[in-house]
mmCIF file of the N, C-alpha and C atoms, coordinates in Angstrom:
data_MODEL
# 
_entry.id   MODEL 
# 
loop_
_atom_site.group_PDB 
_atom_site.id 
_atom_site.type_symbol 
_atom_site.label_atom_id 
_atom_site.label_alt_id 
_atom_site.label_comp_id 
_atom_site.label_asym_id 
_atom_site.label_entity_id 
_atom_site.label_seq_id 
_atom_site.pdbx_PDB_ins_code 
_atom_site.Cartn_x 
_atom_site.Cartn_y 
_atom_site.Cartn_z 
_atom_site.occupancy 
_atom_site.B_iso_or_equiv 
_atom_site.pdbx_formal_charge 
_atom_site.auth_seq_id 
_atom_site.auth_comp_id 
_atom_site.auth_asym_id 
_atom_site.auth_atom_id 
_atom_site.pdbx_PDB_model_num 
ATOM 1   N N  . MET A 1 1  ? 12.566 -18.488 0.768   1.00 0.00 ? 1  MET A N  1 
ATOM 2   C CA . MET A 1 1  ? 11.824 -17.328 0.667   1.00 0.00 ? 1  MET A CA 1 
ATOM 3   C C  . MET A 1 1  ? 11.822 -16.910 -0.917  1.00 0.00 ? 1  MET A C  1 
ATOM 4   N N  . GLN A 1 2  ? 10.608 -16.704 -1.401  1.00 0.00 ? 2  GLN A N  1 
ATOM 5   C CA . GLN A 1 2  ? 10.472 -16.245 -2.968  1.00 0.00 ? 2  GLN A CA 1 
ATOM 6   C C  . GLN A 1 2  ? 10.291 -14.592 -2.694  1.00 0.00 ? 2  GLN A C  1 
ATOM 7   N N  . ILE A 1 3  ? 10.834 -14.165 -4.005  1.00 0.00 ? 3  ILE A N  1 
ATOM 8   C CA . ILE A 1 3  ? 10.712 -12.742 -4.138  1.00 0.00 ? 3  ILE A CA 1 
ATOM 9   C C  . ILE A 1 3  ? 9.696  -12.663 -5.297  1.00 0.00 ? 3  ILE A C  1 
ATOM 10  N N  . ILE A 1 4  ? 8.697  -11.807 -5.134  1.00 0.00 ? 4  ILE A N  1 
ATOM 11  C CA . ILE A 1 4  ? 7.992  -11.472 -6.496  1.00 0.00 ? 4  ILE A CA 1 
ATOM 12  C C  . ILE A 1 4  ? 7.686  -9.913  -6.571  1.00 0.00 ? 4  ILE A C  1 
ATOM 13  N N  . PHE A 1 5  ? 7.711  -9.409  -7.801  1.00 0.00 ? 5  PHE A N  1 
ATOM 14  C CA . PHE A 1 5  ? 7.399  -7.952  -8.036  1.00 0.00 ? 5  PHE A CA 1 
ATOM 15  C C  . PHE A 1 5  ? 6.058  -7.964  -8.493  1.00 0.00 ? 5  PHE A C  1 
ATOM 16  N N  . VAL A 1 6  ? 5.122  -6.920  -7.987  1.00 0.00 ? 6  VAL A N  1 
ATOM 17  C CA . VAL A 1 6  ? 3.867  -6.856  -8.491  1.00 0.00 ? 6  VAL A CA 1 
ATOM 18  C C  . VAL A 1 6  ? 3.540  -5.346  -9.001  1.00 0.00 ? 6  VAL A C  1 
ATOM 19  N N  . GLN A 1 7  ? 3.452  -5.155  -10.259 1.00 0.00 ? 7  GLN A N  1 
ATOM 20  C CA . GLN A 1 7  ? 3.031  -3.859  -10.843 1.00 0.00 ? 7  GLN A CA 1 
ATOM 21  C C  . GLN A 1 7  ? 1.495  -3.700  -10.598 1.00 0.00 ? 7  GLN A C  1 
ATOM 22  N N  . VAL A 1 8  ? 1.251  -2.551  -10.199 1.00 0.00 ? 8  VAL A N  1 
ATOM 23  C CA . VAL A 1 8  ? -0.298 -2.236  -9.728  1.00 0.00 ? 8  VAL A CA 1 
ATOM 24  C C  . VAL A 1 8  ? -0.866 -1.055  -10.495 1.00 0.00 ? 8  VAL A C  1 
ATOM 25  N N  . LYS A 1 9  ? -1.883 -1.296  -11.051 1.00 0.00 ? 9  LYS A N  1 
ATOM 26  C CA . LYS A 1 9  ? -2.560 -0.043  -11.686 1.00 0.00 ? 9  LYS A CA 1 
ATOM 27  C C  . LYS A 1 9  ? -3.682 0.486   -10.783 1.00 0.00 ? 9  LYS A C  1 
ATOM 28  N N  . CYS A 1 10 ? -3.723 1.509   -10.428 1.00 0.00 ? 10 CYS A N  1 
ATOM 29  C CA . CYS A 1 10 ? -4.660 2.179   -9.541  1.00 0.00 ? 10 CYS A CA 1 
ATOM 30  C C  . CYS A 1 10 ? -5.864 2.848   -10.134 1.00 0.00 ? 10 CYS A C  1 
ATOM 31  N N  . ASP A 1 11 ? -6.953 2.988   -9.292  1.00 0.00 ? 11 ASP A N  1 
ATOM 32  C CA . ASP A 1 11 ? -8.116 3.926   -9.848  1.00 0.00 ? 11 ASP A CA 1 
ATOM 33  C C  . ASP A 1 11 ? -7.411 5.446   -9.837  1.00 0.00 ? 11 ASP A C  1 
ATOM 34  N N  . LEU A 1 12 ? -7.892 6.127   -10.876 1.00 0.00 ? 12 LEU A N  1 
ATOM 35  C CA . LEU A 1 12 ? -7.397 7.552   -10.910 1.00 0.00 ? 12 LEU A CA 1 
ATOM 36  C C  . LEU A 1 12 ? -7.501 8.254   -9.577  1.00 0.00 ? 12 LEU A C  1 
ATOM 37  N N  . GLY A 1 13 ? -6.374 8.809   -9.224  1.00 0.00 ? 13 GLY A N  1 
ATOM 38  C CA . GLY A 1 13 ? -6.288 9.783   -7.918  1.00 0.00 ? 13 GLY A CA 1 
ATOM 39  C C  . GLY A 1 13 ? -6.143 8.741   -6.565  1.00 0.00 ? 13 GLY A C  1 
ATOM 40  N N  . ARG A 1 14 ? -5.844 7.543   -6.798  1.00 0.00 ? 14 ARG A N  1 
ATOM 41  C CA . ARG A 1 14 ? -5.760 6.817   -5.521  1.00 0.00 ? 14 ARG A CA 1 
ATOM 42  C C  . ARG A 1 14 ? -4.374 6.110   -5.255  1.00 0.00 ? 14 ARG A C  1 
ATOM 43  N N  . SER A 1 15 ? -3.277 6.530   -6.017  1.00 0.00 ? 15 SER A N  1 
ATOM 44  C CA . SER A 1 15 ? -2.081 5.942   -5.942  1.00 0.00 ? 15 SER A CA 1 
ATOM 45  C C  . SER A 1 15 ? -1.554 6.016   -4.647  1.00 0.00 ? 15 SER A C  1 
ATOM 46  N N  . TYR A 1 16 ? -1.496 7.190   -3.940  1.00 0.00 ? 16 TYR A N  1 
ATOM 47  C CA . TYR A 1 16 ? -1.062 7.250   -2.626  1.00 0.00 ? 16 TYR A CA 1 
ATOM 48  C C  . TYR A 1 16 ? -1.815 6.379   -1.695  1.00 0.00 ? 16 TYR A C  1 
ATOM 49  N N  . GLN A 1 17 ? -2.943 6.455   -1.605  1.00 0.00 ? 17 GLN A N  1 
ATOM 50  C CA . GLN A 1 17 ? -3.664 5.548   -0.644  1.00 0.00 ? 17 GLN A CA 1 
ATOM 51  C C  . GLN A 1 17 ? -3.554 4.107   -1.011  1.00 0.00 ? 17 GLN A C  1 
ATOM 52  N N  . VAL A 1 18 ? -3.420 3.729   -2.164  1.00 0.00 ? 18 VAL A N  1 
ATOM 53  C CA . VAL A 1 18 ? -3.102 2.083   -2.560  1.00 0.00 ? 18 VAL A CA 1 
ATOM 54  C C  . VAL A 1 18 ? -1.673 2.046   -1.973  1.00 0.00 ? 18 VAL A C  1 
ATOM 55  N N  . ALA A 1 19 ? -0.724 2.869   -2.148  1.00 0.00 ? 19 ALA A N  1 
ATOM 56  C CA . ALA A 1 19 ? 0.466  2.684   -1.884  1.00 0.00 ? 19 ALA A CA 1 
ATOM 57  C C  . ALA A 1 19 ? 0.651  2.411   -0.319  1.00 0.00 ? 19 ALA A C  1 
ATOM 58  N N  . GLN A 1 20 ? 0.063  3.117   0.458   1.00 0.00 ? 20 GLN A N  1 
ATOM 59  C CA . GLN A 1 20 ? 0.018  3.076   1.824   1.00 0.00 ? 20 GLN A CA 1 
ATOM 60  C C  . GLN A 1 20 ? -0.551 1.755   2.357   1.00 0.00 ? 20 GLN A C  1 
ATOM 61  N N  . ALA A 1 21 ? -1.725 1.439   1.662   1.00 0.00 ? 21 ALA A N  1 
ATOM 62  C CA . ALA A 1 21 ? -2.503 0.019   1.936   1.00 0.00 ? 21 ALA A CA 1 
ATOM 63  C C  . ALA A 1 21 ? -1.422 -1.031  1.552   1.00 0.00 ? 21 ALA A C  1 
ATOM 64  N N  . LEU A 1 22 ? -0.756 -0.966  0.503   1.00 0.00 ? 22 LEU A N  1 
ATOM 65  C CA . LEU A 1 22 ? 0.141  -1.998  0.279   1.00 0.00 ? 22 LEU A CA 1 
ATOM 66  C C  . LEU A 1 22 ? 1.241  -2.086  1.119   1.00 0.00 ? 22 LEU A C  1 
ATOM 67  N N  . VAL A 1 23 ? 1.970  -1.132  1.630   1.00 0.00 ? 23 VAL A N  1 
ATOM 68  C CA . VAL A 1 23 ? 2.930  -0.971  2.664   1.00 0.00 ? 23 VAL A CA 1 
ATOM 69  C C  . VAL A 1 23 ? 2.475  -1.860  3.909   1.00 0.00 ? 23 VAL A C  1 
ATOM 70  N N  . ASP A 1 24 ? 1.226  -1.889  4.188   1.00 0.00 ? 24 ASP A N  1 
ATOM 71  C CA . ASP A 1 24 ? 0.637  -2.398  5.382   1.00 0.00 ? 24 ASP A CA 1 
ATOM 72  C C  . ASP A 1 24 ? 0.410  -3.803  5.361   1.00 0.00 ? 24 ASP A C  1 
ATOM 73  N N  . VAL A 1 25 ? 0.578  -4.596  4.099   1.00 0.00 ? 25 VAL A N  1 
ATOM 74  C CA . VAL A 1 25 ? 0.357  -5.821  3.799   1.00 0.00 ? 25 VAL A CA 1 
ATOM 75  C C  . VAL A 1 25 ? 1.439  -6.583  4.255   1.00 0.00 ? 25 VAL A C  1 
ATOM 76  N N  . GLU A 1 26 ? 1.309  -7.642  5.209   1.00 0.00 ? 26 GLU A N  1 
ATOM 77  C CA . GLU A 1 26 ? 2.376  -8.630  5.535   1.00 0.00 ? 26 GLU A CA 1 
ATOM 78  C C  . GLU A 1 26 ? 3.076  -9.156  4.279   1.00 0.00 ? 26 GLU A C  1 
ATOM 79  N N  . GLY A 1 27 ? 4.422  -9.178  4.255   1.00 0.00 ? 27 GLY A N  1 
ATOM 80  C CA . GLY A 1 27 ? 5.076  -9.646  2.991   1.00 0.00 ? 27 GLY A CA 1 
ATOM 81  C C  . GLY A 1 27 ? 5.333  -8.734  1.835   1.00 0.00 ? 27 GLY A C  1 
ATOM 82  N N  . VAL A 1 28 ? 4.834  -7.598  1.869   1.00 0.00 ? 28 VAL A N  1 
ATOM 83  C CA . VAL A 1 28 ? 5.260  -6.442  1.127   1.00 0.00 ? 28 VAL A CA 1 
ATOM 84  C C  . VAL A 1 28 ? 6.374  -5.767  1.806   1.00 0.00 ? 28 VAL A C  1 
ATOM 85  N N  . SER A 1 29 ? 7.586  -5.672  1.136   1.00 0.00 ? 29 SER A N  1 
ATOM 86  C CA . SER A 1 29 ? 8.690  -5.050  1.917   1.00 0.00 ? 29 SER A CA 1 
ATOM 87  C C  . SER A 1 29 ? 8.850  -3.533  1.252   1.00 0.00 ? 29 SER A C  1 
ATOM 88  N N  . GLU A 1 30 ? 8.517  -3.229  -0.032  1.00 0.00 ? 30 GLU A N  1 
ATOM 89  C CA . GLU A 1 30 ? 8.868  -2.005  -0.518  1.00 0.00 ? 30 GLU A CA 1 
ATOM 90  C C  . GLU A 1 30 ? 7.710  -1.650  -1.611  1.00 0.00 ? 30 GLU A C  1 
ATOM 91  N N  . VAL A 1 31 ? 7.375  -0.340  -1.753  1.00 0.00 ? 31 VAL A N  1 
ATOM 92  C CA . VAL A 1 31 ? 6.362  0.153   -2.833  1.00 0.00 ? 31 VAL A CA 1 
ATOM 93  C C  . VAL A 1 31 ? 7.049  1.232   -3.321  1.00 0.00 ? 31 VAL A C  1 
ATOM 94  N N  . TYR A 1 32 ? 7.140  1.315   -4.762  1.00 0.00 ? 32 TYR A N  1 
ATOM 95  C CA . TYR A 1 32 ? 7.703  2.344   -5.574  1.00 0.00 ? 32 TYR A CA 1 
ATOM 96  C C  . TYR A 1 32 ? 6.522  2.852   -6.538  1.00 0.00 ? 32 TYR A C  1 
ATOM 97  N N  . SER A 1 33 ? 6.670  4.374   -6.602  1.00 0.00 ? 33 SER A N  1 
ATOM 98  C CA . SER A 1 33 ? 5.730  4.915   -7.732  1.00 0.00 ? 33 SER A CA 1 
ATOM 99  C C  . SER A 1 33 ? 6.681  4.783   -8.997  1.00 0.00 ? 33 SER A C  1 
ATOM 100 N N  . ILE A 1 34 ? 5.992  4.471   -10.012 1.00 0.00 ? 34 ILE A N  1 
ATOM 101 C CA . ILE A 1 34 ? 6.809  4.251   -11.259 1.00 0.00 ? 34 ILE A CA 1 
ATOM 102 C C  . ILE A 1 34 ? 6.040  4.823   -12.577 1.00 0.00 ? 34 ILE A C  1 
ATOM 103 N N  . SER A 1 35 ? 6.840  5.052   -13.595 1.00 0.00 ? 35 SER A N  1 
ATOM 104 C CA . SER A 1 35 ? 6.259  5.590   -14.770 1.00 0.00 ? 35 SER A CA 1 
ATOM 105 C C  . SER A 1 35 ? 5.816  4.299   -15.765 1.00 0.00 ? 35 SER A C  1 
ATOM 106 N N  . GLY A 1 36 ? 4.936  4.594   -16.820 1.00 0.00 ? 36 GLY A N  1 
ATOM 107 C CA . GLY A 1 36 ? 4.583  3.615   -17.647 1.00 0.00 ? 36 GLY A CA 1 
ATOM 108 C C  . GLY A 1 36 ? 3.107  3.248   -17.446 1.00 0.00 ? 36 GLY A C  1 
ATOM 109 N N  . PRO A 1 37 ? 2.683  2.117   -17.797 1.00 0.00 ? 37 PRO A N  1 
ATOM 110 C CA . PRO A 1 37 ? 1.412  1.586   -17.966 1.00 0.00 ? 37 PRO A CA 1 
ATOM 111 C C  . PRO A 1 37 ? 0.767  1.168   -16.341 1.00 0.00 ? 37 PRO A C  1 
ATOM 112 N N  . TYR A 1 38 ? 1.665  1.011   -15.537 1.00 0.00 ? 38 TYR A N  1 
ATOM 113 C CA . TYR A 1 38 ? 1.415  0.724   -14.095 1.00 0.00 ? 38 TYR A CA 1 
ATOM 114 C C  . TYR A 1 38 ? 1.906  1.859   -13.247 1.00 0.00 ? 38 TYR A C  1 
ATOM 115 N N  . ASP A 1 39 ? 1.215  2.073   -12.008 1.00 0.00 ? 39 ASP A N  1 
ATOM 116 C CA . ASP A 1 39 ? 1.357  3.145   -11.233 1.00 0.00 ? 39 ASP A CA 1 
ATOM 117 C C  . ASP A 1 39 ? 2.410  2.906   -10.078 1.00 0.00 ? 39 ASP A C  1 
ATOM 118 N N  . LEU A 1 40 ? 2.350  1.761   -9.468  1.00 0.00 ? 40 LEU A N  1 
ATOM 119 C CA . LEU A 1 40 ? 3.214  1.172   -8.467  1.00 0.00 ? 40 LEU A CA 1 
ATOM 120 C C  . LEU A 1 40 ? 3.751  -0.017  -8.771  1.00 0.00 ? 40 LEU A C  1 
ATOM 121 N N  . LEU A 1 41 ? 4.919  -0.279  -8.146  1.00 0.00 ? 41 LEU A N  1 
ATOM 122 C CA . LEU A 1 41 ? 5.694  -1.543  -8.095  1.00 0.00 ? 41 LEU A CA 1 
ATOM 123 C C  . LEU A 1 41 ? 5.952  -1.961  -6.750  1.00 0.00 ? 41 LEU A C  1 
ATOM 124 N N  . ALA A 1 42 ? 5.393  -3.110  -6.306  1.00 0.00 ? 42 ALA A N  1 
ATOM 125 C CA . ALA A 1 42 ? 5.543  -3.684  -4.996  1.00 0.00 ? 42 ALA A CA 1 
ATOM 126 C C  . ALA A 1 42 ? 6.594  -4.768  -4.918  1.00 0.00 ? 42 ALA A C  1 
ATOM 127 N N  . LYS A 1 43 ? 7.558  -4.864  -4.146  1.00 0.00 ? 43 LYS A N  1 
ATOM 128 C CA . LYS A 1 43 ? 8.445  -6.046  -3.964  1.00 0.00 ? 43 LYS A CA 1 
ATOM 129 C C  . LYS A 1 43 ? 8.021  -6.762  -2.748  1.00 0.00 ? 43 LYS A C  1 
ATOM 130 N N  . CYS A 1 44 ? 7.740  -8.016  -2.889  1.00 0.00 ? 44 CYS A N  1 
ATOM 131 C CA . CYS A 1 44 ? 7.159  -8.902  -2.059  1.00 0.00 ? 44 CYS A CA 1 
ATOM 132 C C  . CYS A 1 44 ? 7.988  -10.216 -1.569  1.00 0.00 ? 44 CYS A C  1 
ATOM 133 N N  . TYR A 1 45 ? 7.973  -10.602 -0.458  1.00 0.00 ? 45 TYR A N  1 
ATOM 134 C CA . TYR A 1 45 ? 8.689  -11.791 0.057   1.00 0.00 ? 45 TYR A CA 1 
ATOM 135 C C  . TYR A 1 45 ? 7.633  -12.682 0.638   1.00 0.00 ? 45 TYR A C  1 
ATOM 136 N N  . ILE A 1 46 ? 7.442  -13.897 0.015   1.00 0.00 ? 46 ILE A N  1 
ATOM 137 C CA . ILE A 1 46 ? 6.667  -14.869 0.348   1.00 0.00 ? 46 ILE A CA 1 
ATOM 138 C C  . ILE A 1 46 ? 7.242  -16.114 0.804   1.00 0.00 ? 46 ILE A C  1 
ATOM 139 N N  . SER A 1 47 ? 6.773  -16.797 1.713   1.00 0.00 ? 47 SER A N  1 
ATOM 140 C CA . SER A 1 47 ? 7.542  -18.100 2.047   1.00 0.00 ? 47 SER A CA 1 
ATOM 141 C C  . SER A 1 47 ? 7.501  -19.163 0.788   1.00 0.00 ? 47 SER A C  1 
ATOM 142 N N  . ASP A 1 48 ? 8.473  -20.095 0.936   1.00 0.00 ? 48 ASP A N  1 
ATOM 143 C CA . ASP A 1 48 ? 8.628  -21.009 -0.096  1.00 0.00 ? 48 ASP A CA 1 
ATOM 144 C C  . ASP A 1 48 ? 7.485  -21.962 -0.276  1.00 0.00 ? 48 ASP A C  1 
ATOM 145 N N  . GLY A 1 49 ? 6.680  -22.107 0.761   1.00 0.00 ? 49 GLY A N  1 
ATOM 146 C CA . GLY A 1 49 ? 5.574  -23.022 0.465   1.00 0.00 ? 49 GLY A CA 1 
ATOM 147 C C  . GLY A 1 49 ? 4.287  -22.184 0.119   1.00 0.00 ? 49 GLY A C  1 
ATOM 148 N N  . GLU A 1 50 ? 4.192  -20.919 0.103   1.00 0.00 ? 50 GLU A N  1 
ATOM 149 C CA . GLU A 1 50 ? 3.096  -20.043 -0.129  1.00 0.00 ? 50 GLU A CA 1 
ATOM 150 C C  . GLU A 1 50 ? 3.021  -19.885 -1.671  1.00 0.00 ? 50 GLU A C  1 
ATOM 151 N N  . ASP A 1 51 ? 1.600  -20.062 -2.121  1.00 0.00 ? 51 ASP A N  1 
ATOM 152 C CA . ASP A 1 51 ? 1.384  -19.752 -3.549  1.00 0.00 ? 51 ASP A CA 1 
ATOM 153 C C  . ASP A 1 51 ? 1.364  -18.391 -3.909  1.00 0.00 ? 51 ASP A C  1 
ATOM 154 N N  . ALA A 1 52 ? 2.243  -17.887 -4.752  1.00 0.00 ? 52 ALA A N  1 
ATOM 155 C CA . ALA A 1 52 ? 2.179  -16.601 -5.442  1.00 0.00 ? 52 ALA A CA 1 
ATOM 156 C C  . ALA A 1 52 ? 1.058  -15.981 -5.812  1.00 0.00 ? 52 ALA A C  1 
ATOM 157 N N  . GLY A 1 53 ? 0.201  -16.958 -6.529  1.00 0.00 ? 53 GLY A N  1 
ATOM 158 C CA . GLY A 1 53 ? -1.053 -16.551 -7.122  1.00 0.00 ? 53 GLY A CA 1 
ATOM 159 C C  . GLY A 1 53 ? -1.975 -16.375 -5.944  1.00 0.00 ? 53 GLY A C  1 
ATOM 160 N N  . HIS A 1 54 ? -2.150 -17.085 -5.094  1.00 0.00 ? 54 HIS A N  1 
ATOM 161 C CA . HIS A 1 54 ? -2.977 -16.800 -3.893  1.00 0.00 ? 54 HIS A CA 1 
ATOM 162 C C  . HIS A 1 54 ? -2.608 -15.712 -2.960  1.00 0.00 ? 54 HIS A C  1 
ATOM 163 N N  . PHE A 1 55 ? -1.227 -15.147 -2.989  1.00 0.00 ? 55 PHE A N  1 
ATOM 164 C CA . PHE A 1 55 ? -0.888 -13.989 -2.208  1.00 0.00 ? 55 PHE A CA 1 
ATOM 165 C C  . PHE A 1 55 ? -1.375 -12.846 -3.026  1.00 0.00 ? 55 PHE A C  1 
ATOM 166 N N  . VAL A 1 56 ? -1.210 -12.837 -4.277  1.00 0.00 ? 56 VAL A N  1 
ATOM 167 C CA . VAL A 1 56 ? -1.601 -11.684 -5.097  1.00 0.00 ? 56 VAL A CA 1 
ATOM 168 C C  . VAL A 1 56 ? -3.048 -11.575 -5.194  1.00 0.00 ? 56 VAL A C  1 
ATOM 169 N N  . ASN A 1 57 ? -3.794 -12.635 -5.463  1.00 0.00 ? 57 ASN A N  1 
ATOM 170 C CA . ASN A 1 57 ? -5.213 -12.592 -5.504  1.00 0.00 ? 57 ASN A CA 1 
ATOM 171 C C  . ASN A 1 57 ? -5.861 -12.138 -4.153  1.00 0.00 ? 57 ASN A C  1 
ATOM 172 N N  . LEU A 1 58 ? -5.543 -12.844 -3.068  1.00 0.00 ? 58 LEU A N  1 
ATOM 173 C CA . LEU A 1 58 ? -6.137 -12.683 -1.832  1.00 0.00 ? 58 LEU A CA 1 
ATOM 174 C C  . LEU A 1 58 ? -5.763 -11.525 -0.944  1.00 0.00 ? 58 LEU A C  1 
ATOM 175 N N  . ARG A 1 59 ? -4.489 -11.037 -1.147  1.00 0.00 ? 59 ARG A N  1 
ATOM 176 C CA . ARG A 1 59 ? -4.045 -10.136 -0.303  1.00 0.00 ? 59 ARG A CA 1 
ATOM 177 C C  . ARG A 1 59 ? -3.773 -8.680  -1.036  1.00 0.00 ? 59 ARG A C  1 
ATOM 178 N N  . LEU A 1 60 ? -3.608 -8.766  -2.188  1.00 0.00 ? 60 LEU A N  1 
ATOM 179 C CA . LEU A 1 60 ? -3.282 -7.436  -2.887  1.00 0.00 ? 60 LEU A CA 1 
ATOM 180 C C  . LEU A 1 60 ? -4.365 -7.036  -3.743  1.00 0.00 ? 60 LEU A C  1 
ATOM 181 N N  . GLN A 1 61 ? -4.888 -7.951  -4.605  1.00 0.00 ? 61 GLN A N  1 
ATOM 182 C CA . GLN A 1 61 ? -5.848 -7.546  -5.576  1.00 0.00 ? 61 GLN A CA 1 
ATOM 183 C C  . GLN A 1 61 ? -7.176 -7.077  -4.956  1.00 0.00 ? 61 GLN A C  1 
ATOM 184 N N  . THR A 1 62 ? -7.402 -7.547  -3.631  1.00 0.00 ? 62 THR A N  1 
ATOM 185 C CA . THR A 1 62 ? -8.771 -7.323  -2.865  1.00 0.00 ? 62 THR A CA 1 
ATOM 186 C C  . THR A 1 62 ? -8.519 -5.882  -2.320  1.00 0.00 ? 62 THR A C  1 
ATOM 187 N N  . LEU A 1 63 ? -7.430 -5.024  -2.380  1.00 0.00 ? 63 LEU A N  1 
ATOM 188 C CA . LEU A 1 63 ? -7.368 -3.908  -1.822  1.00 0.00 ? 63 LEU A CA 1 
ATOM 189 C C  . LEU A 1 63 ? -8.141 -2.714  -2.453  1.00 0.00 ? 63 LEU A C  1 
ATOM 190 N N  . ASP A 1 64 ? -8.698 -1.883  -1.859  1.00 0.00 ? 64 ASP A N  1 
ATOM 191 C CA . ASP A 1 64 ? -9.580 -0.837  -2.478  1.00 0.00 ? 64 ASP A CA 1 
ATOM 192 C C  . ASP A 1 64 ? -8.846 0.026   -3.314  1.00 0.00 ? 64 ASP A C  1 
ATOM 193 N N  . GLY A 1 65 ? -9.148 0.228   -4.595  1.00 0.00 ? 65 GLY A N  1 
ATOM 194 C CA . GLY A 1 65 ? -8.420 1.172   -5.333  1.00 0.00 ? 65 GLY A CA 1 
ATOM 195 C C  . GLY A 1 65 ? -7.512 0.570   -6.414  1.00 0.00 ? 65 GLY A C  1 
ATOM 196 N N  . ILE A 1 66 ? -7.398 -0.719  -6.430  1.00 0.00 ? 66 ILE A N  1 
ATOM 197 C CA . ILE A 1 66 ? -6.539 -1.404  -7.363  1.00 0.00 ? 66 ILE A CA 1 
ATOM 198 C C  . ILE A 1 66 ? -7.384 -1.882  -8.397  1.00 0.00 ? 66 ILE A C  1 
ATOM 199 N N  . ARG A 1 67 ? -6.994 -1.497  -9.701  1.00 0.00 ? 67 ARG A N  1 
ATOM 200 C CA . ARG A 1 67 ? -7.551 -1.954  -10.961 1.00 0.00 ? 67 ARG A CA 1 
ATOM 201 C C  . ARG A 1 67 ? -7.105 -3.184  -11.713 1.00 0.00 ? 67 ARG A C  1 
ATOM 202 N N  . ASP A 1 68 ? -5.720 -3.187  -11.743 1.00 0.00 ? 68 ASP A N  1 
ATOM 203 C CA . ASP A 1 68 ? -5.124 -4.524  -12.308 1.00 0.00 ? 68 ASP A CA 1 
ATOM 204 C C  . ASP A 1 68 ? -3.611 -4.528  -11.824 1.00 0.00 ? 68 ASP A C  1 
ATOM 205 N N  . THR A 1 69 ? -3.295 -5.807  -12.039 1.00 0.00 ? 69 THR A N  1 
ATOM 206 C CA . THR A 1 69 ? -1.891 -6.058  -11.496 1.00 0.00 ? 69 THR A CA 1 
ATOM 207 C C  . THR A 1 69 ? -1.160 -6.947  -12.482 1.00 0.00 ? 69 THR A C  1 
ATOM 208 N N  . GLN A 1 70 ? 0.201  -6.989  -12.383 1.00 0.00 ? 70 GLN A N  1 
ATOM 209 C CA . GLN A 1 70 ? 1.022  -7.911  -13.196 1.00 0.00 ? 70 GLN A CA 1 
ATOM 210 C C  . GLN A 1 70 ? 1.993  -8.177  -12.329 1.00 0.00 ? 70 GLN A C  1 
ATOM 211 N N  . THR A 1 71 ? 2.247  -9.794  -12.301 1.00 0.00 ? 71 THR A N  1 
ATOM 212 C CA . THR A 1 71 ? 3.222  -10.178 -11.364 1.00 0.00 ? 71 THR A CA 1 
ATOM 213 C C  . THR A 1 71 ? 4.482  -10.728 -12.006 1.00 0.00 ? 71 THR A C  1 
ATOM 214 N N  . ILE A 1 72 ? 5.510  -10.461 -11.435 1.00 0.00 ? 72 ILE A N  1 
ATOM 215 C CA . ILE A 1 72 ? 6.976  -10.793 -12.013 1.00 0.00 ? 72 ILE A CA 1 
ATOM 216 C C  . ILE A 1 72 ? 7.471  -11.594 -10.911 1.00 0.00 ? 72 ILE A C  1 
ATOM 217 N N  . ILE A 1 73 ? 7.985  -13.003 -11.164 1.00 0.00 ? 73 ILE A N  1 
ATOM 218 C CA . ILE A 1 73 ? 8.500  -13.820 -10.203 1.00 0.00 ? 73 ILE A CA 1 
ATOM 219 C C  . ILE A 1 73 ? 10.181 -13.772 -10.557 1.00 0.00 ? 73 ILE A C  1 
ATOM 220 N N  . ALA A 1 74 ? 10.735 -13.292 -9.465  1.00 0.00 ? 74 ALA A N  1 
ATOM 221 C CA . ALA A 1 74 ? 12.152 -13.265 -9.549  1.00 0.00 ? 74 ALA A CA 1 
ATOM 222 C C  . ALA A 1 74 ? 12.817 -14.657 -9.305  1.00 0.00 ? 74 ALA A C  1 
ATOM 223 N N  . PHE A 1 75 ? 13.878 -14.919 -10.035 1.00 0.00 ? 75 PHE A N  1 
ATOM 224 C CA . PHE A 1 75 ? 14.604 -16.304 -10.043 1.00 0.00 ? 75 PHE A CA 1 
ATOM 225 C C  . PHE A 1 75 ? 15.787 -16.119 -9.103  1.00 0.00 ? 75 PHE A C  1 
ATOM 226 N N  . ASN A 1 76 ? 16.752 -15.346 -9.480  1.00 0.00 ? 76 ASN A N  1 
ATOM 227 C CA . ASN A 1 76 ? 18.032 -15.092 -8.819  1.00 0.00 ? 76 ASN A CA 1 
ATOM 228 C C  . ASN A 1 76 ? 18.185 -13.582 -8.707  1.00 0.00 ? 76 ASN A C  1 
ATOM 229 N N  . ALA A 1 77 ? 18.962 -13.202 -7.603  1.00 0.00 ? 77 ALA A N  1 
ATOM 230 C CA . ALA A 1 77 ? 19.365 -11.750 -7.244  1.00 0.00 ? 77 ALA A CA 1 
ATOM 231 C C  . ALA A 1 77 ? 20.901 -11.682 -7.432  1.00 0.00 ? 77 ALA A C  1 
ATOM 232 N N  . PHE A 1 78 ? 21.318 -10.695 -8.179  1.00 0.00 ? 78 PHE A N  1 
ATOM 233 C CA . PHE A 1 78 ? 22.580 -10.558 -8.429  1.00 0.00 ? 78 PHE A CA 1 
ATOM 234 C C  . PHE A 1 78 ? 23.081 -9.310  -7.848  1.00 0.00 ? 78 PHE A C  1 
ATOM 235 N N  . SER A 1 79 ? 24.145 -9.175  -7.136  1.00 0.00 ? 79 SER A N  1 
ATOM 236 C CA . SER A 1 79 ? 24.688 -7.939  -6.343  1.00 0.00 ? 79 SER A CA 1 
ATOM 237 C C  . SER A 1 79 ? 25.819 -7.585  -6.980  1.00 0.00 ? 79 SER A C  1 
# 
């Protein structure tokens, strides 16, 4: 299982609607509102064989209200 974090920039006034739409996408486990140049941070789990680029392009960037994304690929989790 791969973990990616996707920062999402939303159309003005659409952050809450976009957050709810992201939560409904299979593979998205958590969505946070954040400060800075992006509005939301989505934690996503994708299968080892799945292409992270296709996941972001086809399942996230196509959602209404998303203006821009930046993807961060996680290598290791430290507890």
